[in-house]
KOLDOBA-786894 format. One record per residue: residue number from 0; x, y, z of N, C-alpha, C in turn. Coordinates in pm, whole numbers, plus 50000, padded with zeros to 5 digits. Layout:
<recs>
<rec NUM,<X,Y,Z>,<X,Y,Z>,<X,Y,Z>>
...
</recs>
This chain:
<recs>
<rec 0,<87722,51304,41152>,<87826,51235,41230>,<87832,51296,41370>>
<rec 1,<87831,51214,41474>,<87839,51265,41610>,<87982,51310,41640>>
<rec 2,<87990,51394,41747>,<88123,51440,41789>,<88210,51321,41827>>
<rec 3,<88150,51223,41896>,<88225,51104,41937>,<88279,51029,41818>>
<rec 4,<88195,51012,41713>,<88241,50942,41593>,<88348,51021,41520>>
<rec 5,<88334,51154,41517>,<88433,51239,41451>,<88568,51227,41520>>
<rec 6,<88565,51229,41656>,<88690,51216,41730>,<88752,51079,41707>>
<rec 7,<88669,50976,41703>,<88719,50840,41679>,<88781,50829,41541>>
<rec 8,<88716,50889,41440>,<88769,50886,41304>,<88902,50958,41296>>
<rec 9,<88911,51075,41362>,<89036,51151,41360>,<89148,51073,41428>>
<rec 10,<89114,51007,41539>,<89214,50928,41611>,<89263,50812,41526>>
<rec 11,<89171,50743,41459>,<89210,50631,41373>,<89297,50678,41258>>
<rec 12,<89266,50796,41204>,<89348,50851,41095>,<89488,50882,41145>>
<rec 13,<89498,50933,41269>,<89629,50962,41325>,<89710,50835,41343>>
<rec 14,<89644,50729,41391>,<89712,50601,41409>,<89763,50548,41276>>
<rec 15,<89677,50555,41173>,<89717,50507,41041>,<89833,50589,40987>>
<rec 16,<89829,50720,41008>,<89935,50807,40958>,<90068,50776,41024>>
<rec 17,<90063,50735,41151>,<90185,50711,41223>,<90224,50563,41222>>
<rec 18,<90212,50501,41108>,<90267,50367,41087>,<90420,50377,41093>>
<rec 19,<90489,50265,41110>,<90636,50273,41115>,<90694,50344,40995>>
<rec 20,<90797,50424,41020>,<90868,50490,40910>,<90959,50390,40839>>
<rec 21,<91032,50312,40918>,<91126,50214,40862>,<91111,50084,40942>>
<rec 22,<91093,49975,40872>,<91075,49846,40937>,<91207,49786,40983>>
<rec 23,<91202,49715,41094>,<91314,49636,41146>,<91443,49717,41163>>
<rec 24,<91427,49835,41217>,<91543,49916,41253>,<91523,49966,41396>>
<rec 25,<91599,49906,41487>,<91592,49942,41628>,<91695,50050,41660>>
<rec 26,<91678,50114,41775>,<91772,50216,41823>,<91794,50325,41718>>
<rec 27,<91687,50382,41663>,<91702,50472,41548>,<91759,50608,41586>>
<rec 28,<91841,50660,41498>,<91899,50792,41518>,<91889,50871,41388>>
<rec 29,<91821,50986,41395>,<91807,51074,41279>,<91870,51208,41312>>
<rec 30,<91958,51255,41223>,<92029,51381,41243>,<92010,51468,41120>>
<rec 31,<91966,51592,41141>,<91954,51686,41030>,<92077,51774,41027>>
<rec 32,<92147,51770,40914>,<92273,51844,40901>,<92251,51977,40829>>
<rec 33,<92353,52060,40833>,<92346,52193,40770>,<92339,52185,40619>>
<rec 34,<92365,52067,40560>,<92355,52052,40414>,<92211,52029,40369>>
<rec 35,<92116,52028,40462>,<91976,52011,40427>,<91929,51867,40426>>
<rec 36,<92016,51772,40451>,<91979,51631,40451>,<91951,51580,40593>>
<rec 37,<91856,51487,40599>,<91838,51406,40719>,<91920,51278,40701>>
<rec 38,<91994,51241,40806>,<92076,51120,40803>,<92021,51021,40906>>
<rec 39,<92012,50896,40865>,<91953,50792,40950>,<92050,50675,40967>>
<rec 40,<92063,50629,41090>,<92131,50504,41116>,<92060,50435,41232>>
<rec 41,<92081,50305,41247>,<92013,50228,41350>,<92078,50090,41358>>
<rec 42,<92039,50013,41460>,<92084,49874,41467>,<92013,49793,41359>>
<rec 43,<92090,49716,41284>,<92030,49625,41187>,<92008,49490,41256>>
<rec 44,<91910,49410,41212>,<91879,49284,41284>,<91996,49188,41296>>
<rec 45,<92088,49193,41201>,<92203,49102,41205>,<92313,49151,41301>>
<rec 46,<92305,49278,41342>,<92405,49338,41432>,<92548,49323,41379>>
<rec 47,<92564,49332,41248>,<92695,49305,41189>,<92757,49422,41116>>
<rec 48,<92689,49537,41109>,<92740,49647,41027>,<92674,49779,41068>>
<rec 49,<92732,49886,41014>,<92674,50019,41031>,<92627,50064,40894>>
<rec 50,<92501,50102,40885>,<92447,50154,40760>,<92396,50296,40782>>
<rec 51,<92403,50375,40675>,<92354,50513,40678>,<92270,50536,40553>>
<rec 52,<92163,50609,40569>,<92085,50657,40455>,<92054,50804,40476>>
<rec 53,<92023,50875,40367>,<91990,51016,40382>,<91881,51056,40284>>
<rec 54,<91811,51164,40318>,<91704,51217,40234>,<91680,51361,40275>>
<rec 55,<91614,51436,40190>,<91586,51576,40222>,<91463,51592,40310>>
<rec 56,<91387,51485,40328>,<91272,51486,40418>,<91279,51364,40508>>
<rec 57,<91209,51370,40620>,<91204,51255,40709>,<91133,51139,40641>>
<rec 58,<91021,51168,40575>,<90948,51062,40505>,<91033,50997,40397>>
<rec 59,<91119,51076,40335>,<91204,51024,40229>,<91305,50922,40275>>
<rec 60,<91333,50918,40406>,<91427,50819,40458>,<91377,50677,40440>>
<rec 61,<91244,50661,40435>,<91186,50527,40423>,<91230,50457,40295>>
<rec 62,<91242,50532,40187>,<91277,50474,40057>,<91420,50502,40015>>
<rec 63,<91493,50575,40098>,<91633,50605,40064>,<91717,50478,40073>>
<rec 64,<91807,50463,39979>,<91892,50343,39975>,<91995,50347,40087>>
<rec 65,<91996,50246,40175>,<92099,50243,40280>,<92235,50204,40224>>
<rec 66,<92337,50262,40280>,<92473,50225,40241>,<92548,50171,40361>>
<rec 67,<92608,50054,40346>,<92691,49997,40452>,<92824,50070,40454>>
<rec 68,<92854,50139,40564>,<92976,50219,40569>,<93085,50155,40654>>
<rec 69,<93048,50059,40738>,<93148,49992,40822>,<93094,49855,40859>>
<rec 70,<93176,49753,40846>,<93137,49615,40876>,<93229,49558,40982>>
<rec 71,<93175,49481,41071>,<93254,49426,41181>,<93364,49334,41128>>
<rec 72,<93478,49329,41195>,<93582,49233,41156>,<93541,49092,41193>>
<rec 73,<93615,48995,41142>,<93583,48854,41167>,<93611,48811,41310>>
<rec 74,<93705,48877,41375>,<93740,48841,41513>,<93795,48964,41584>>
<rec 75,<93809,48951,41714>,<93864,49061,41791>,<93764,49120,41888>>
<rec 76,<93802,49224,41962>,<93719,49277,42071>,<93590,49344,42026>>
<rec 77,<93581,49381,41898>,<93459,49449,41850>,<93404,49378,41726>>
<rec 78,<93405,49245,41731>,<93368,49165,41614>,<93229,49104,41621>>
<rec 79,<93152,49138,41724>,<93017,49084,41736>,<92920,49188,41791>>
<rec 80,<92794,49172,41753>,<92683,49246,41814>,<92704,49398,41814>>
<rec 81,<92713,49455,41694>,<92720,49601,41682>,<92584,49660,41717>>
<rec 82,<92580,49736,41822>,<92454,49789,41874>,<92450,49942,41870>>
<rec 83,<92331,49992,41840>,<92294,50133,41861>,<92394,50234,41805>>
<rec 84,<92425,50229,41675>,<92512,50332,41619>,<92443,50468,41618>>
<rec 85,<92519,50573,41641>,<92469,50710,41629>,<92566,50791,41545>>
<rec 86,<92511,50868,41451>,<92591,50950,41362>,<92589,51095,41410>>
<rec 87,<92706,51152,41435>,<92718,51290,41482>,<92823,51363,41399>>
<rec 88,<92802,51493,41382>,<92901,51578,41316>,<92965,51662,41426>>
<rec 89,<93087,51624,41464>,<93157,51690,41574>,<93290,51746,41529>>
<rec 90,<93308,51874,41552>,<93436,51941,41526>,<93485,51916,41384>>
<rec 91,<93393,51930,41287>,<93430,51929,41147>,<93440,51793,41080>>
<rec 92,<93398,51688,41148>,<93403,51554,41088>,<93284,51472,41136>>
<rec 93,<93255,51365,41062>,<93147,51274,41098>,<93201,51163,41188>>
<rec 94,<93124,51130,41291>,<93158,51021,41381>,<93037,50931,41399>>
<rec 95,<93061,50800,41398>,<92958,50705,41440>,<93007,50641,41569>>
<rec 96,<92928,50656,41674>,<92955,50593,41802>,<92869,50467,41813>>
<rec 97,<92929,50357,41856>,<92855,50231,41863>,<92916,50143,41971>>
<rec 98,<92844,50038,42007>,<92895,49939,42102>,<92912,49807,42028>>
<rec 99,<93011,49728,42070>,<93036,49597,42010>,<93103,49508,42113>>
<rec 100,<93095,49377,42088>,<93148,49279,42183>,<93245,49185,42112>>
<rec 101,<93329,49114,42188>,<93420,49018,42127>,<93352,48888,42086>>
<rec 102,<93235,48860,42144>,<93161,48738,42114>,<93018,48756,42163>>
<rec 103,<92937,48653,42145>,<92800,48659,42198>,<92790,48594,42336>>
<rec 104,<92903,48566,42393>,<92906,48503,42526>,<92858,48601,42633>>
<rec 105,<92783,48549,42728>,<92737,48627,42842>,<92820,48588,42964>>
<rec 106,<92879,48687,43030>,<92959,48665,43149>,<92903,48749,43262>>
<rec 107,<92890,48691,43378>,<92835,48762,43494>,<92701,48825,43458>>
<rec 108,<92620,48750,43383>,<92484,48790,43346>,<92477,48904,43245>>
<rec 109,<92588,48937,43181>,<92589,49048,43086>,<92668,49012,42961>>
<rec 110,<92633,49079,42850>,<92721,49075,42734>,<92848,49153,42766>>
<rec 111,<92943,49149,42674>,<93075,49206,42700>,<93104,49330,42613>>
<rec 112,<93003,49411,42592>,<93019,49526,42504>,<93110,49634,42564>>
<rec 113,<93183,49698,42472>,<93254,49822,42500>,<93218,49920,42389>>
<rec 114,<93254,50046,42404>,<93212,50149,42309>,<93328,50191,42219>>
<rec 115,<93295,50217,42091>,<93395,50249,41990>,<93342,50361,41900>>
<rec 116,<93430,50415,41816>,<93381,50510,41715>,<93466,50503,41589>>
<rec 117,<93404,50542,41480>,<93471,50554,41350>,<93449,50696,41300>>
<rec 118,<93540,50743,41213>,<93536,50883,41167>,<93546,50891,41016>>
<rec 119,<93474,50987,40960>,<93481,51017,40817>,<93494,51169,40802>>
<rec 120,<93599,51214,40734>,<93622,51357,40719>,<93569,51413,40588>>
<rec 121,<93498,51329,40511>,<93435,51376,40388>,<93310,51456,40421>>
<rec 122,<93274,51551,40336>,<93154,51632,40360>,<93028,51546,40358>>
<rec 123,<93029,51441,40277>,<92916,51350,40266>,<92956,51217,40332>>
<rec 124,<92893,51177,40443>,<92935,51055,40512>,<92905,50927,40436>>
<rec 125,<92827,50935,40327>,<92805,50818,40243>,<92918,50799,40143>>
<rec 126,<93009,50894,40140>,<93129,50887,40056>,<93253,50896,40145>>
<rec 127,<93370,50887,40082>,<93492,50897,40160>,<93521,50771,40240>>
<rec 128,<93625,50777,40323>,<93670,50661,40398>,<93636,50676,40546>>
<rec 129,<93596,50565,40606>,<93570,50561,40749>,<93692,50505,40820>>
<rec 130,<93741,50579,40918>,<93862,50544,40992>,<93823,50498,41132>>
<rec 131,<93874,50383,41173>,<93847,50332,41307>,<93930,50410,41408>>
<rec 132,<93863,50475,41503>,<93931,50562,41599>,<93958,50493,41732>>
<rec 133,<93907,50371,41748>,<93937,50295,41868>,<93827,50297,41972>>
<rec 134,<93859,50244,42087>,<93763,50235,42197>,<93750,50370,42267>>
<rec 135,<93628,50402,42307>,<93605,50517,42393>,<93621,50467,42536>>
<rec 136,<93733,50497,42595>,<93766,50444,42728>,<93711,50538,42835>>
<rec 137,<93622,50488,42919>,<93562,50570,43024>,<93638,50561,43155>>
<rec 138,<93738,50475,43159>,<93808,50454,43284>,<93742,50348,43371>>
<rec 139,<93630,50294,43323>,<93559,50187,43394>,<93554,50067,43301>>
<rec 140,<93614,49958,43339>,<93620,49841,43252>,<93501,49751,43281>>
<rec 141,<93389,49781,43217>,<93268,49702,43236>,<93176,49720,43116>>
<rec 142,<93072,49640,43111>,<92970,49648,43005>,<92922,49792,42988>>
<rec 143,<92924,49841,42862>,<92879,49978,42835>,<92829,49987,42692>>
<rec 144,<92743,50085,42668>,<92677,50095,42537>,<92601,50226,42526>>
<rec 145,<92540,50247,42408>,<92441,50353,42386>,<92498,50494,42406>>
<rec 146,<92611,50520,42347>,<92671,50653,42361>,<92605,50755,42269>>
<rec 147,<92595,50876,42319>,<92555,50991,42238>,<92645,51106,42275>>
<rec 148,<92647,51211,42194>,<92724,51331,42226>,<92636,51453,42207>>
<rec 149,<92671,51561,42277>,<92605,51690,42256>,<92701,51800,42300>>
<rec 150,<92682,51918,42244>,<92765,52033,42276>,<92681,52136,42350>>
<rec 151,<92737,52190,42459>,<92668,52294,42535>,<92772,52395,42583>>
<rec 152,<92746,52521,42548>,<92837,52631,42584>,<92981,52601,42540>>
<rec 153,<92993,52546,42419>,<93123,52521,42359>,<93193,52395,42405>>
<rec 154,<93133,52322,42498>,<93193,52198,42548>,<93121,52077,42490>>
<rec 155,<93198,51984,42435>,<93142,51859,42386>,<93132,51760,42502>>
<rec 156,<93015,51698,42517>,<92992,51601,42624>,<92963,51463,42565>>
<rec 157,<93000,51362,42641>,<92972,51222,42610>,<92872,51172,42713>>
<rec 158,<92769,51102,42668>,<92661,51055,42754>,<92634,50910,42717>>
<rec 159,<92630,50819,42817>,<92622,50677,42783>,<92566,50596,42899>>
<rec 160,<92553,50464,42876>,<92507,50370,42978>,<92619,50272,43010>>
<rec 161,<92635,50241,43141>,<92744,50151,43180>,<92710,50081,43312>>
<rec 162,<92766,49962,43327>,<92750,49881,43447>,<92848,49927,43555>>
<rec 163,<92796,49944,43676>,<92879,49961,43794>,<92862,49835,43878>>
<rec 164,<92970,49765,43901>,<92961,49636,43970>,<92912,49649,44114>>
<rec 165,<92914,49768,44168>,<92866,49789,44304>,<92719,49827,44309>>
<rec 166,<92656,49846,44193>,<92516,49887,44187>,<92436,49779,44117>>
<rec 167,<92324,49742,44173>,<92241,49637,44114>,<92192,49681,43976>>
<rec 168,<92195,49586,43882>,<92138,49613,43751>,<92237,49605,43637>>
<rec 169,<92185,49627,43516>,<92267,49616,43395>,<92346,49743,43365>>
<rec 170,<92281,49861,43383>,<92349,49983,43342>,<92285,50106,43406>>
<rec 171,<92370,50207,43427>,<92330,50338,43475>,<92368,50441,43369>>
<rec 172,<92326,50565,43385>,<92359,50671,43290>,<92474,50756,43344>>
<rec 173,<92570,50784,43255>,<92688,50862,43292>,<92711,50975,43192>>
<rec 174,<92781,51078,43241>,<92819,51191,43156>,<92964,51227,43185>>
<rec 175,<93034,51276,43082>,<93171,51325,43098>,<93201,51423,42985>>
<rec 176,<93286,51524,43010>,<93331,51611,42901>,<93427,51535,42810>>
<rec 177,<93442,51585,42688>,<93532,51520,42592>,<93650,51612,42560>>
<rec 178,<93769,51552,42554>,<93889,51625,42512>,<93887,51645,42361>>
<rec 179,<93839,51543,42290>,<93817,51549,42146>,<93704,51451,42117>>
<rec 180,<93656,51442,41993>,<93537,51358,41969>,<93555,51208,41990>>
<rec 181,<93675,51162,42022>,<93695,51019,42047>,<93762,50992,42183>>
<rec 182,<93772,51095,42267>,<93839,51080,42396>,<93764,51159,42503>>
<rec 183,<93725,51092,42611>,<93668,51167,42722>,<93779,51206,42818>>
<rec 184,<93751,51306,42902>,<93847,51343,43005>,<93772,51363,43137>>
<rec 185,<93842,51345,43244>,<93779,51357,43374>,<93713,51227,43417>>
<rec 186,<93656,51231,43535>,<93589,51114,43592>,<93443,51112,43553>>
<rec 187,<93392,50999,43502>,<93250,50991,43469>,<93161,51022,43590>>
<rec 188,<93051,51090,43562>,<92955,51127,43666>,<92825,51051,43641>>
<rec 189,<92777,50978,43740>,<92651,50906,43724>,<92534,51002,43745>>
<rec 190,<92441,51002,43648>,<92323,51087,43656>,<92198,51012,43699>>
<rec 191,<92191,50882,43668>,<92069,50807,43699>,<92101,50659,43707>>
<rec 192,<92025,50590,43792>,<92033,50444,43800>,<91891,50388,43809>>
<rec 193,<91871,50262,43774>,<91737,50203,43785>,<91693,50200,43931>>
<rec 194,<91574,50254,43958>,<91527,50258,44097>,<91376,50249,44109>>
<rec 195,<91302,50302,44014>,<91157,50298,44020>,<91105,50166,43962>>
<rec 196,<90983,50130,44002>,<90927,50002,43958>,<90928,49986,43807>>
<rec 197,<90896,50093,43733>,<90888,50084,43587>,<91026,50074,43522>>
<rec 198,<91134,50097,43598>,<91270,50088,43545>,<91333,49950,43568>>
<rec 199,<91264,49864,43641>,<91326,49739,43683>,<91241,49617,43649>>
<rec 200,<91158,49630,43546>,<91078,49516,43502>,<91163,49423,43416>>
<rec 201,<91179,49304,43457>,<91259,49200,43392>,<91408,49225,43405>>
<rec 202,<91453,49347,43377>,<91593,49384,43399>,<91599,49523,43462>>
<rec 203,<91702,49545,43542>,<91726,49678,43600>,<91814,49754,43502>>
<rec 204,<91753,49849,43430>,<91823,49912,43318>,<91790,50061,43309>>
<rec 205,<91893,50143,43290>,<91883,50278,43233>,<91978,50280,43114>>
<rec 206,<91928,50312,42996>,<92011,50308,42875>,<91954,50402,42769>>
<rec 207,<92020,50409,42654>,<91969,50481,42539>,<91944,50629,42561>>
<rec 208,<92036,50704,42624>,<92010,50846,42647>,<92012,50928,42518>>
<rec 209,<91931,51034,42516>,<91930,51128,42404>,<91898,51267,42459>>
<rec 210,<91951,51370,42394>,<91945,51506,42447>,<91867,51598,42354>>
<rec 211,<91781,51682,42415>,<91717,51791,42342>,<91721,51914,42433>>
<rec 212,<91750,52030,42375>,<91759,52155,42450>,<91646,52248,42406>>
<rec 213,<91571,52299,42501>,<91462,52391,42470>,<91411,52456,42600>>
<rec 214,<91360,52575,42585>,<91294,52646,42695>,<91383,52663,42818>>
<rec 215,<91512,52689,42793>,<91603,52714,42903>,<91646,52591,42980>>
<rec 216,<91615,52473,42927>,<91651,52349,42996>,<91720,52252,42900>>
<rec 217,<91793,52160,42958>,<91849,52047,42884>,<91777,51922,42932>>
<rec 218,<91720,51849,42837>,<91644,51728,42868>,<91721,51606,42820>>
<rec 219,<91723,51503,42903>,<91779,51374,42864>,<91668,51270,42875>>
<rec 220,<91628,51215,42762>,<91538,51099,42765>,<91624,50973,42775>>
<rec 221,<91565,50867,42826>,<91637,50741,42834>,<91535,50628,42838>>
<rec 222,<91582,50505,42824>,<91494,50388,42825>,<91528,50298,42942>>
<rec 223,<91427,50220,42986>,<91444,50140,43107>,<91370,50008,43096>>
<rec 224,<91411,49914,43181>,<91355,49778,43193>,<91400,49690,43076>>
<rec 225,<91336,49573,43062>,<91371,49479,42955>,<91326,49532,42820>>
<rec 226,<91357,49457,42715>,<91331,49505,42579>,<91200,49457,42521>>
<rec 227,<91111,49402,42604>,<90979,49360,42558>,<90875,49468,42578>>
<rec 228,<90752,49426,42608>,<90642,49520,42626>,<90667,49615,42743>>
<rec 229,<90755,49574,42835>,<90784,49654,42953>,<90876,49773,42926>>
<rec 230,<90942,49774,42811>,<91036,49881,42778>,<90963,50015,42778>>
<rec 231,<91021,50116,42841>,<90955,50247,42853>,<91062,50355,42863>>
<rec 232,<91019,50480,42850>,<91111,50592,42848>,<91092,50683,42969>>
<rec 233,<91204,50732,43021>,<91204,50827,43131>,<91270,50958,43089>>
<rec 234,<91279,51051,43185>,<91328,51185,43153>,<91405,51245,43270>>
<rec 235,<91519,51305,43237>,<91596,51390,43329>,<91599,51530,43271>>
<rec 236,<91612,51631,43357>,<91627,51766,43304>,<91706,51853,43402>>
<rec 237,<91773,51954,43343>,<91853,52049,43420>,<91840,52187,43357>>
<rec 238,<91860,52289,43436>,<91863,52426,43384>,<91986,52442,43295>>
<rec 239,<91971,52515,43186>,<92082,52529,43092>,<92202,52604,43151>>
<rec 240,<92182,52676,43262>,<92293,52746,43327>,<92357,52663,43438>>
<rec 241,<92303,52546,43464>,<92353,52463,43574>,<92483,52392,43536>>
<rec 242,<92550,52341,43635>,<92668,52257,43615>,<92620,52118,43575>>
<rec 243,<92639,52081,43450>,<92586,51954,43401>,<92659,51834,43459>>
<rec 244,<92774,51857,43519>,<92851,51748,43578>,<92820,51731,43727>>
<rec 245,<92724,51805,43777>,<92679,51791,43915>,<92547,51716,43916>>
<rec 246,<92542,51594,43970>,<92416,51519,43970>,<92300,51595,44034>>
<rec 247,<92332,51684,44127>,<92227,51761,44194>,<92158,51859,44100>>
<rec 248,<92219,51886,43984>,<92158,51977,43887>,<92041,51914,43814>>
<rec 249,<92029,51783,43822>,<91932,51710,43741>,<91812,51664,43823>>
<rec 250,<91695,51678,43763>,<91571,51626,43819>,<91527,51507,43736>>
<rec 251,<91474,51406,43803>,<91433,51283,43736>,<91284,51260,43754>>
<rec 252,<91216,51231,43644>,<91075,51200,43651>,<91054,51067,43723>>
<rec 253,<90957,51064,43813>,<90928,50940,43885>,<90842,50845,43804>>
<rec 254,<90783,50895,43697>,<90695,50815,43612>,<90751,50809,43471>>
<rec 255,<90719,50705,43394>,<90764,50701,43254>,<90695,50810,43172>>
<rec 256,<90764,50859,43071>,<90706,50961,42984>,<90653,50901,42855>>
<rec 257,<90690,50778,42823>,<90637,50707,42706>,<90643,50558,42737>>
<rec 258,<90531,50489,42715>,<90526,50346,42743>,<90429,50278,42647>>
<rec 259,<90420,50147,42656>,<90336,50069,42565>,<90192,50120,42567>>
<rec 260,<90131,50120,42449>,<89991,50161,42435>,<89913,50040,42383>>
<rec 261,<89848,49969,42474>,<89775,49849,42435>,<89657,49884,42344>>
<rec 262,<89597,50000,42367>,<89481,50039,42288>,<89513,50049,42140>>
<rec 263,<89631,50098,42109>,<89667,50118,41969>,<89772,50019,41919>>
<rec 264,<89809,49922,42002>,<89894,49815,41956>,<90037,49853,41927>>
<rec 265,<90093,49945,42010>,<90233,49984,41996>,<90302,49948,42127>>
<rec 266,<90406,49862,42120>,<90460,49802,42240>,<90611,49827,42255>>
<rec 267,<90651,49854,42378>,<90792,49868,42409>,<90860,49986,42342>>
<rec 268,<90799,50106,42343>,<90864,50220,42278>,<90988,50263,42355>>
<rec 269,<91093,50295,42282>,<91214,50338,42351>,<91331,50358,42260>>
<rec 270,<91446,50365,42324>,<91574,50399,42260>,<91555,50503,42151>>
<rec 271,<91521,50621,42195>,<91483,50728,42102>,<91600,50819,42068>>
<rec 272,<91576,50904,41970>,<91660,51020,41943>,<91565,51136,41912>>
<rec 273,<91620,51254,41900>,<91542,51372,41862>,<91600,51431,41735>>
<rec 274,<91513,51484,41650>,<91559,51556,41533>,<91473,51679,41513>>
<rec 275,<91510,51760,41415>,<91441,51886,41390>,<91333,51864,41285>>
<rec 276,<91217,51927,41303>,<91111,51918,41203>,<91154,51990,41076>>
<rec 277,<91084,51963,40968>,<91127,52015,40838>,<91112,52166,40827>>
<rec 278,<91027,52228,40912>,<91019,52373,40912>,<91126,52438,40999>>
<rec 279,<91208,52355,41063>,<91317,52405,41145>,<91276,52453,41282>>
<rec 280,<91149,52444,41315>,<91098,52500,41440>,<91069,52393,41545>>
<rec 281,<91014,52282,41503>,<90969,52181,41598>,<91073,52074,41626>>
<rec 282,<91042,51990,41724>,<91125,51876,41760>,<91047,51750,41727>>
<rec 283,<91112,51655,41661>,<91052,51527,41627>,<91111,51418,41716>>
<rec 284,<91025,51335,41769>,<91066,51223,41851>,<91081,51100,41763>>
<rec 285,<91198,51039,41766>,<91230,50920,41688>,<91250,50805,41786>>
<rec 286,<91182,50694,41766>,<91192,50584,41861>,<91160,50452,41792>>
<rec 287,<91193,50342,41858>,<91152,50213,41804>,<91043,50152,41891>>
<rec 288,<90964,50065,41830>,<90858,49994,41902>,<90816,49873,41820>>
<rec 289,<90744,49783,41883>,<90687,49667,41814>,<90536,49686,41797>>
<rec 290,<90481,49608,41704>,<90338,49616,41680>,<90266,49487,41719>>
<rec 291,<90334,49399,41792>,<90270,49278,41845>,<90348,49233,41968>>
<rec 292,<90287,49146,42046>,<90349,49100,42171>,<90386,48952,42169>>
<rec 293,<90345,48880,42065>,<90367,48735,42061>,<90510,48706,42016>>
<rec 294,<90605,48735,42102>,<90747,48720,42070>,<90795,48583,42117>>
<rec 295,<90859,48512,42028>,<90914,48381,42062>,<91058,48398,42106>>
<rec 296,<91088,48350,42227>,<91224,48360,42277>,<91254,48497,42335>>
<rec 297,<91383,48528,42345>,<91430,48654,42402>,<91391,48771,42310>>
<rec 298,<91324,48875,42362>,<91286,48989,42277>,<91405,49056,42208>>
<rec 299,<91525,49044,42267>,<91643,49107,42208>,<91669,49057,42066>>
<rec 300,<91636,48931,42039>,<91667,48872,41909>,<91551,48881,41811>>
<rec 301,<91441,48940,41854>,<91328,48960,41765>,<91357,49080,41675>>
<rec 302,<91347,49065,41542>,<91388,49174,41452>,<91285,49285,41436>>
<rec 303,<91164,49264,41487>,<91054,49354,41453>,<91039,49473,41546>>
<rec 304,<91150,49538,41576>,<91144,49669,41639>,<91157,49771,41526>>
<rec 305,<91052,49846,41505>,<91044,49936,41390>,<91067,50081,41431>>
<rec 306,<91111,50161,41337>,<91135,50303,41362>,<91006,50383,41342>>
<rec 307,<90970,50460,41444>,<90855,50551,41439>,<90904,50694,41459>>
<rec 308,<90828,50790,41405>,<90858,50932,41425>,<90727,51005,41452>>
<rec 309,<90728,51094,41552>,<90611,51175,41583>,<90657,51309,41639>>
<rec 310,<90572,51412,41631>,<90609,51541,41688>,<90614,51535,41841>>
<rec 311,<90709,51604,41899>,<90714,51622,42043>,<90638,51750,42077>>
<rec 312,<90549,51741,42173>,<90471,51857,42215>,<90532,51919,42341>>
<rec 313,<90483,52039,42377>,<90535,52110,42494>,<90419,52168,42574>>
<rec 314,<90429,52162,42707>,<90321,52218,42788>,<90351,52363,42825>>
<rec 315,<90262,52424,42903>,<90275,52565,42937>,<90396,52593,43025>>
<rec 316,<90447,52492,43092>,<90566,52509,43176>,<90695,52484,43099>>
<rec 317,<90683,52458,42968>,<90800,52434,42886>,<90855,52294,42894>>
<rec 318,<90775,52202,42945>,<90818,52062,42955>,<90770,51983,42834>>
<rec 319,<90849,51884,42791>,<90807,51804,42675>,<90690,51713,42710>>
<rec 320,<90600,51698,42614>,<90486,51608,42628>,<90502,51498,42523>>
<rec 321,<90530,51377,42568>,<90557,51266,42477>,<90429,51199,42429>>
<rec 322,<90322,51209,42508>,<90196,51150,42468>,<90201,50999,42466>>
<rec 323,<90128,50940,42371>,<90129,50796,42354>,<90205,50761,42227>>
<rec 324,<90266,50643,42219>,<90354,50613,42105>,<90286,50610,41971>>
<rec 325,<90152,50591,41965>,<90086,50580,41835>,<90009,50705,41795>>
<rec 326,<90014,50807,41879>,<89939,50928,41849>,<90029,51050,41847>>
<rec 327,<90003,51142,41755>,<90075,51269,41755>,<90023,51358,41866>>
</recs>
């Protein structure tokens, strides 16, 4: 066997190994808790409920039985289009942060989503009662979605995407400290807006932020452009000793860090999260993508955004290397 054939065989094996973990689950979020379980939630194609599954391994999530823990009401401000739930354990309780709208109506070229959260104080979030904690009010009354939280130096932060009516596009990225896990305090600080060519294909979008801390830095990945083949991921980073509420603390990559790979047939990778590898040492990149481009109608309504997981690599300067969506 030639070296070229050996490399080709190894590459094909890697592609086969990295088939979707879970089919038809967009905006995937995997969290490893101190109880030894991995917890998974994501947008379901019907956008009508929040489901959670758990397993002791990442691979085990594929066959774990999902449990519906919260279902949208029949009417009201959060009765349609439940998007991008994330499960977090904050200050001794479980929280799911999600966006929802009063209807599927589009006004001023946008859906009408606002952000909400539910809480469960049971040790196991698949048991116990989920309590609706209300809207996460940012002080800006506009389209918003894709909230995540993280703690740094004892402070809980809220990170999300929201429309500013004075800035062109659908959404920018904002950060604010939290008074408690369901209330932000202070004025939101904008960290990023769509500006580069790869962020403004079909739609001007920065959304889906996720945080990983390593090598003395805090990294924020995010997704940009429309939700078809053009969807791609970008990166912000700051020194861990910097003021995270100062936009000047953050550096933004001018190029995407993960984008469609035509060679291997993985399209529109994005809306990622990060989780811990099973040995507790590595970082795993969790993201959704499609395996074909022949989408009929608006890509948003296509159910075939699947959950993928791959190791995140690091270069000699301590920066994350995302590689290509179909290769480890």
